[in-house]
Each structure stands twice: as C-alpha cells, then as structure tokens.
N, C-alpha and C positions, 0 to 999 in steps of 0.2 A: 157740212158736218153731218147732215142727215144721212147722206150716202155712206159715210164711214160707219155709222151705227147700223145701217142695213147690211153692210159687208160683215160687220161683226156677228150679226144675227144669222146670216147665211153660213158663215164659218162654224158657228156653234152648232147649227143643224147638221153640217157635214161631219162634225165630230161624233155624231151618233153612229155613222157608218164604220165599217171595218177599215181603218186608215192606219198608215205606219205610225210608230210611236213618236217620231220627230214631229208630226203634225201637231201633237198635243202640246209640245214646247212652243211651236209657233202660235197656236191657238192661246196659250197663256199670255204670251207677249202681247198679241193683238187686242185681246179682251181687256187686259190691264191697262193698255194705253187708252182704249175706248172709254173705260170707266173712269180713268183719271180725267180725261177730257170732259166727260159728262159732269163730274164734280166741279171742275173749273168753271164750266159755263153756267151750271145751276147755282153755284155759290154767289154769282152776281146777284141773284134774287134773294139772297140771305139763306140761312140754314133752313132747309125744309126736308121732307121725307125723301126726295130724290137724291139729295146730297149724301144723306146717311146710307141710302140703299146702294148707290154706286160706289161709295167708299167702302162698304162691306164687300162688294163684289170685287173691287180691286185687291182687297186683302185676301179674299178667298181664292182668288186665281193666282195670286202671287205672294204668298205669306212672307212677311219680312224675317230675314234671318233664317229662312228655311232652306234646307238642302234636300228636300223630299223630291224623289224622282216624279216626272210628270207622266204618270200613268193613270189610266182609268181605275177607279176603285182604291186609290191611294188612302182616302180617308177611312175606308172600311178596314184597311189593314194596319192602321196606326197602332192598334193594341198589340200587334205582333212584332213591332220594332223595338230594338233595345234602346 
C-alpha cells in the first residue's frame, strides 16, 4: 500500500510539468483511488484527521455529480461558467 501512495505522490509531482491534458484525467482517477484507499485503511482506527483529510482530497479531485473538465485552473474559472 505504501508503494501505491508513493506512486500517487510522484504522479502529482509530474502533473506540475507541461503534460498532455489526458494526463490530468488519469491523475484524477489515480489520486481519487488512492484517497479512497487511505480513507478505508485509516477508518479502521476510527474517525480521525486523516480520514477527513483524505475524504476531502477524494472529493476535491473527483467532485460527485461534476462534469467539469479536468484542466489545470478549472477552479479559478468556475465563476466564468454558466
């Protein structure tokens, strides 16, 4: 499990570089899976700050019911959408 979290961190760091737009969709999926796995494993210890933090990360990277494009700066342009 630790290796999967390291892979998620490396992929997030690669997202800073100039990569194709499809990479961000892939990144959203991988990070959401990693955050959900972290919530599941941390929930065994009860509700704590890590469960809340990774739950928020899962929602942030894959908002429920959202059809927003996976582009950098999407949150900055939300006010411009209809």
